[in-house]
N, CA and C atoms as a LAMMPS dump frame, in Angstrom:
ITEM: TIMESTEP
0
ITEM: NUMBER OF ATOMS
318
ITEM: BOX BOUNDS ff ff ff
-5.0000000000000000e+02 5.0000000000000000e+02
-5.0000000000000000e+02 5.0000000000000000e+02
-5.0000000000000000e+02 5.0000000000000000e+02
ITEM: ATOMS id mol type element x y z
1 1 1 N -36.299 -198.654 468.142
2 1 2 C -37.528 -198.781 467.372
3 1 3 C -37.647 -197.586 466.439
4 2 1 N -38.037 -197.843 465.201
5 2 2 C -38.101 -196.76 464.232
6 2 3 C -39.393 -195.965 464.397
7 3 1 N -39.288 -194.712 463.989
8 3 2 C -40.421 -193.802 464.066
9 3 3 C -41.386 -194.112 462.922
10 4 1 N -42.68 -193.89 463.148
11 4 2 C -43.646 -194.101 462.078
12 4 3 C -44.592 -192.908 461.984
13 5 1 N -45.155 -192.734 460.805
14 5 2 C -46.049 -191.611 460.532
15 5 3 C -47.324 -192.117 459.879
16 6 1 N -48.387 -191.375 460.062
17 6 2 C -49.606 -191.569 459.276
18 6 3 C -49.527 -190.58 458.125
19 7 1 N -49.569 -191.092 456.92
20 7 2 C -49.382 -190.261 455.74
21 7 3 C -50.607 -190.39 454.846
22 8 1 N -51.155 -189.248 454.437
23 8 2 C -52.269 -189.244 453.492
24 8 3 C -51.7 -189.218 452.082
25 9 1 N -52.199 -190.146 451.275
26 9 2 C -51.799 -190.206 449.87
27 9 3 C -53.058 -190.314 449.018
28 10 1 N -52.909 -190.002 447.744
29 10 2 C -54.003 -190.183 446.797
30 10 3 C -53.478 -190.952 445.602
31 11 1 N -54.181 -192.023 445.276
32 11 2 C -53.823 -192.851 444.138
33 11 3 C -55.083 -193.124 443.332
34 12 1 N -55.057 -192.713 442.092
35 12 2 C -56.146 -192.937 441.141
36 12 3 C -57.494 -192.471 441.706
37 13 1 N -57.453 -191.282 442.287
38 13 2 C -58.672 -190.648 442.77
39 13 3 C -59.147 -191.111 444.132
40 14 1 N -58.441 -192.017 444.754
41 14 2 C -58.818 -192.508 446.08
42 14 3 C -57.8 -192.022 447.097
43 15 1 N -58.307 -191.538 448.224
44 15 2 C -57.417 -191.076 449.289
45 15 3 C -57.244 -192.182 450.315
46 16 1 N -55.999 -192.355 450.734
47 16 2 C -55.666 -193.362 451.727
48 16 3 C -54.817 -192.717 452.812
49 17 1 N -54.958 -193.192 454.028
50 17 2 C -54.04 -192.834 455.096
51 17 3 C -53.313 -194.113 455.469
52 18 1 N -52 -194.073 455.34
53 18 2 C -51.222 -195.27 455.646
54 18 3 C -50.211 -194.961 456.73
55 19 1 N -49.909 -195.968 457.51
56 19 2 C -48.892 -195.846 458.544
57 19 3 C -47.603 -196.409 457.969
58 20 1 N -46.545 -195.619 458.064
59 20 2 C -45.274 -196.031 457.465
60 20 3 C -44.096 -195.555 458.295
61 21 1 N -43.012 -196.302 458.232
62 21 2 C -41.76 -195.864 458.86
63 21 3 C -40.893 -195.14 457.844
64 22 1 N -41.328 -195.139 456.593
65 22 2 C -40.637 -194.418 455.524
66 22 3 C -40.874 -192.919 455.709
67 23 1 N -39.931 -192.122 455.234
68 23 2 C -40.09 -190.673 455.254
69 23 3 C -41.412 -190.312 454.572
70 24 1 N -42.245 -189.465 455.187
71 24 2 C -43.541 -189.126 454.588
72 24 3 C -43.45 -188.592 453.16
73 25 1 N -42.484 -187.737 452.888
74 25 2 C -42.377 -187.19 451.533
75 25 3 C -41.993 -188.276 450.534
76 26 1 N -41.166 -189.201 450.938
77 26 2 C -40.811 -190.324 450.07
78 26 3 C -42.048 -191.17 449.786
79 27 1 N -42.856 -191.395 450.801
80 27 2 C -44.098 -192.151 450.625
81 27 3 C -45.022 -191.439 449.652
82 28 1 N -45.135 -190.119 449.775
83 28 2 C -45.967 -189.353 448.838
84 28 3 C -45.401 -189.427 447.423
85 29 1 N -44.076 -189.43 447.308
86 29 2 C -43.435 -189.543 445.99
87 29 3 C -43.765 -190.889 445.354
88 30 1 N -43.71 -191.96 446.137
89 30 2 C -44.084 -193.281 445.634
90 30 3 C -45.534 -193.27 445.157
91 31 1 N -46.412 -192.679 445.956
92 31 2 C -47.828 -192.626 445.605
93 31 3 C -48.043 -191.843 444.31
94 32 1 N -47.329 -190.726 444.156
95 32 2 C -47.443 -189.949 442.911
96 32 3 C -46.984 -190.767 441.708
97 33 1 N -45.907 -191.512 441.892
98 33 2 C -45.395 -192.363 440.822
99 33 3 C -46.451 -193.389 440.411
100 34 1 N -47.034 -194.068 441.389
101 34 2 C -48.056 -195.075 441.113
102 34 3 C -49.272 -194.428 440.463
103 35 1 N -49.699 -193.282 440.981
104 35 2 C -50.846 -192.559 440.442
105 35 3 C -50.605 -192.193 438.974
106 36 1 N -49.443 -191.651 438.684
107 36 2 C -49.116 -191.282 437.299
108 36 3 C -49.106 -192.503 436.391
109 37 1 N -48.537 -193.591 436.879
110 37 2 C -48.478 -194.815 436.08
111 37 3 C -49.887 -195.328 435.798
112 38 1 N -50.755 -195.322 436.816
113 38 2 C -52.128 -195.796 436.63
114 38 3 C -52.895 -194.901 435.663
115 39 1 N -52.741 -193.601 435.785
116 39 2 C -53.424 -192.676 434.876
117 39 3 C -52.933 -192.851 433.446
118 40 1 N -51.64 -193.066 433.285
119 40 2 C -51.067 -193.279 431.958
120 40 3 C -51.633 -194.557 431.335
121 41 1 N -51.685 -195.623 432.115
122 41 2 C -52.223 -196.889 431.618
123 41 3 C -53.699 -196.735 431.258
124 42 1 N -54.45 -196.049 432.104
125 42 2 C -55.867 -195.824 431.839
126 42 3 C -56.055 -195.066 430.529
127 43 1 N -55.245 -194.041 430.344
128 43 2 C -55.324 -193.228 429.133
129 43 3 C -54.978 -194.052 427.886
130 44 1 N -53.906 -194.842 427.988
131 44 2 C -53.454 -195.627 426.832
132 44 3 C -54.398 -196.771 426.487
133 45 1 N -55.001 -197.375 427.497
134 45 2 C -55.848 -198.551 427.243
135 45 3 C -57.322 -198.212 427.107
136 46 1 N -57.712 -197.039 427.585
137 46 2 C -59.132 -196.682 427.576
138 46 3 C -59.915 -197.419 428.649
139 47 1 N -59.202 -198.042 429.566
140 47 2 C -59.816 -198.791 430.661
141 47 3 C -59.871 -197.908 431.902
142 48 1 N -60.977 -197.999 432.639
143 48 2 C -61.111 -197.173 433.841
144 48 3 C -61.338 -198.009 435.098
145 49 1 N -61.368 -199.33 434.95
146 49 2 C -61.565 -200.219 436.089
147 49 3 C -60.324 -200.183 436.991
148 50 1 N -60.47 -199.691 438.227
149 50 2 C -59.301 -199.554 439.108
150 50 3 C -58.565 -200.872 439.359
151 51 1 N -59.287 -201.975 439.487
152 51 2 C -58.621 -203.26 439.736
153 51 3 C -57.77 -203.669 438.533
154 52 1 N -58.314 -203.512 437.357
155 52 2 C -57.566 -203.865 436.137
156 52 3 C -56.364 -202.948 435.962
157 53 1 N -56.564 -201.655 436.158
158 53 2 C -55.479 -200.689 435.98
159 53 3 C -54.379 -200.904 437.014
160 54 1 N -54.765 -201.161 438.267
161 54 2 C -53.735 -201.383 439.291
162 54 3 C -52.947 -202.658 438.997
163 55 1 N -53.624 -203.69 438.48
164 55 2 C -52.922 -204.922 438.121
165 55 3 C -51.94 -204.673 436.987
166 56 1 N -52.385 -203.943 435.971
167 56 2 C -51.484 -203.624 434.851
168 56 3 C -50.31 -202.765 435.319
169 57 1 N -50.582 -201.813 436.202
170 57 2 C -49.499 -200.963 436.728
171 57 3 C -48.502 -201.798 437.518
172 58 1 N -49.005 -202.696 438.36
173 58 2 C -48.112 -203.561 439.138
174 58 3 C -47.264 -204.443 438.22
175 59 1 N -47.887 -204.972 437.184
176 59 2 C -47.124 -205.8 436.245
177 59 3 C -46.047 -204.986 435.536
178 60 1 N -46.376 -203.79 435.122
179 60 2 C -45.41 -202.941 434.426
180 60 3 C -44.262 -202.535 435.367
181 61 1 N -44.601 -202.121 436.571
182 61 2 C -43.564 -201.715 437.537
183 61 3 C -42.688 -202.909 437.901
184 62 1 N -43.303 -204.097 438.061
185 62 2 C -42.532 -205.299 438.381
186 62 3 C -41.603 -205.675 437.224
187 63 1 N -42.1 -205.54 436.01
188 63 2 C -41.253 -205.793 434.837
189 63 3 C -40.024 -204.872 434.861
190 64 1 N -40.245 -203.593 435.129
191 64 2 C -39.138 -202.638 435.172
192 64 3 C -38.17 -202.979 436.305
193 65 1 N -38.703 -203.374 437.465
194 65 2 C -37.859 -203.751 438.595
195 65 3 C -36.971 -204.936 438.239
196 66 1 N -37.573 -205.984 437.644
197 66 2 C -36.797 -207.163 437.287
198 66 3 C -35.761 -206.851 436.206
199 67 1 N -36.117 -205.988 435.266
200 67 2 C -35.156 -205.59 434.229
201 67 3 C -33.976 -204.859 434.861
202 68 1 N -34.251 -203.967 435.796
203 68 2 C -33.174 -203.241 436.475
204 68 3 C -32.315 -204.176 437.322
205 69 1 N -32.957 -205.124 438.003
206 69 2 C -32.201 -206.092 438.799
207 69 3 C -31.293 -206.92 437.892
208 70 1 N -31.819 -207.33 436.742
209 70 2 C -31.006 -208.096 435.791
210 70 3 C -29.839 -207.282 435.28
211 71 1 N -30.08 -206.016 434.97
212 71 2 C -29.008 -205.143 434.5
213 71 3 C -27.96 -204.937 435.59
214 72 1 N -28.421 -204.771 436.831
215 72 2 C -27.498 -204.58 437.94
216 72 3 C -26.625 -205.818 438.137
217 73 1 N -27.229 -207.004 438.062
218 73 2 C -26.46 -208.238 438.195
219 73 3 C -25.439 -208.366 437.067
220 74 1 N -25.844 -208.013 435.866
221 74 2 C -24.931 -208.047 434.719
222 74 3 C -23.785 -207.06 434.917
223 75 1 N -24.114 -205.85 435.374
224 75 2 C -23.079 -204.841 435.628
225 75 3 C -22.113 -205.297 436.72
226 76 1 N -22.647 -205.948 437.764
227 76 2 C -21.786 -206.448 438.846
228 76 3 C -20.824 -207.508 438.332
229 77 1 N -21.31 -208.399 437.47
230 77 2 C -20.443 -209.44 436.9
231 77 3 C -19.359 -208.817 436.025
232 78 1 N -19.756 -207.827 435.22
233 78 2 C -18.784 -207.156 434.353
234 78 3 C -17.742 -206.419 435.198
235 79 1 N -18.182 -205.749 436.254
236 79 2 C -17.266 -205.042 437.145
237 79 3 C -16.285 -206.023 437.791
238 80 1 N -16.794 -207.157 438.258
239 80 2 C -15.934 -208.16 438.885
240 80 3 C -14.917 -208.698 437.889
241 81 1 N -15.355 -208.949 436.654
242 81 2 C -14.436 -209.468 435.63
243 81 3 C -13.362 -208.436 435.29
244 82 1 N -13.756 -207.177 435.151
245 82 2 C -12.771 -206.125 434.842
246 82 3 C -11.796 -205.925 435.995
247 83 1 N -12.307 -205.977 437.211
248 83 2 C -11.446 -205.827 438.389
249 83 3 C -10.435 -206.968 438.443
250 84 1 N -10.914 -208.188 438.2
251 84 2 C -10.03 -209.35 438.203
252 84 3 C -8.956 -209.208 437.13
253 85 1 N -9.338 -208.741 435.954
254 85 2 C -8.39 -208.543 434.857
255 85 3 C -7.334 -207.5 435.23
256 86 1 N -7.772 -206.395 435.815
257 86 2 C -6.816 -205.356 436.234
258 86 3 C -5.86 -205.875 437.301
259 87 1 N -6.376 -206.64 438.242
260 87 2 C -5.516 -207.191 439.292
261 87 3 C -4.475 -208.143 438.707
262 88 1 N -4.883 -208.946 437.714
263 88 2 C -3.914 -209.837 437.052
264 88 3 C -2.83 -209.018 436.358
265 89 1 N -3.224 -207.918 435.691
266 89 2 C -2.251 -207.061 435.012
267 89 3 C -1.287 -206.43 436.008
268 90 1 N -1.833 -205.938 437.13
269 90 2 C -0.965 -205.347 438.159
270 90 3 C -0.001 -206.384 438.71
271 91 1 N -0.509 -207.581 438.991
272 91 2 C 0.366 -208.65 439.492
273 91 3 C 1.472 -208.954 438.489
274 92 1 N 1.113 -209.006 437.213
275 92 2 C 2.098 -209.294 436.172
276 92 3 C 3.165 -208.208 436.133
277 93 1 N 2.756 -206.955 436.186
278 93 2 C 3.71 -205.84 436.157
279 93 3 C 4.623 -205.886 437.372
280 94 1 N 4.049 -206.124 438.524
281 94 2 C 4.84 -206.168 439.762
282 94 3 C 5.853 -207.306 439.709
283 95 1 N 5.445 -208.463 439.211
284 95 2 C 6.355 -209.603 439.149
285 95 3 C 7.433 -209.422 438.077
286 96 1 N 7.108 -208.714 436.994
287 96 2 C 8.083 -208.526 435.921
288 96 3 C 9.093 -207.434 436.247
289 97 1 N 8.632 -206.289 436.732
290 97 2 C 9.493 -205.129 436.895
291 97 3 C 9.675 -204.721 438.342
292 98 1 N 8.885 -205.218 439.211
293 98 2 C 8.925 -204.773 440.587
294 98 3 C 8.118 -203.492 440.727
295 99 1 N 7.607 -203.251 441.862
296 99 2 C 6.72 -202.096 442.083
297 99 3 C 7.456 -200.785 441.898
298 100 1 N 8.703 -200.676 442.333
299 100 2 C 9.428 -199.422 442.223
300 100 3 C 9.709 -199.053 440.772
301 101 1 N 10.052 -200.021 439.971
302 101 2 C 10.318 -199.761 438.557
303 101 3 C 9.09 -199.21 437.843
304 102 1 N 7.94 -199.71 438.128
305 102 2 C 6.712 -199.27 437.457
306 102 3 C 6.269 -197.913 437.995
307 103 1 N 6.39 -197.666 439.269
308 103 2 C 5.932 -196.415 439.842
309 103 3 C 6.793 -195.238 439.431
310 104 1 N 8.067 -195.442 439.145
311 104 2 C 8.94 -194.34 438.816
312 104 3 C 8.982 -194.037 437.327
313 105 1 N 8.493 -194.927 436.484
314 105 2 C 8.487 -194.702 435.041
315 105 3 C 7.267 -193.877 434.641
316 106 1 N 7.45 -192.896 433.793
317 106 2 C 6.326 -192.088 433.288
318 106 3 C 6.585 -191.747 431.853
């Protein structure tokens, strides 16, 4: 069973105590990130309603998450394609010259 902590955090001027199995400092780092994002949105929009600001922050963070997931999937596909291409080249070299011929040439 994992260990859990009660961690005090502050987000947009409100203090919360949450129970988490995450490292307390990591939890505080997440809270600081959310707090900064909410304050930035409030400043940019001139809106101070916590419900509206938290919704906008969640939408922005979710957008960034999905963009990163999409980029990661694209990078994985590119990596797989490049790996497959390299393996085909190695197979071709091995079949044409044999492994010893290629390893000894420089």
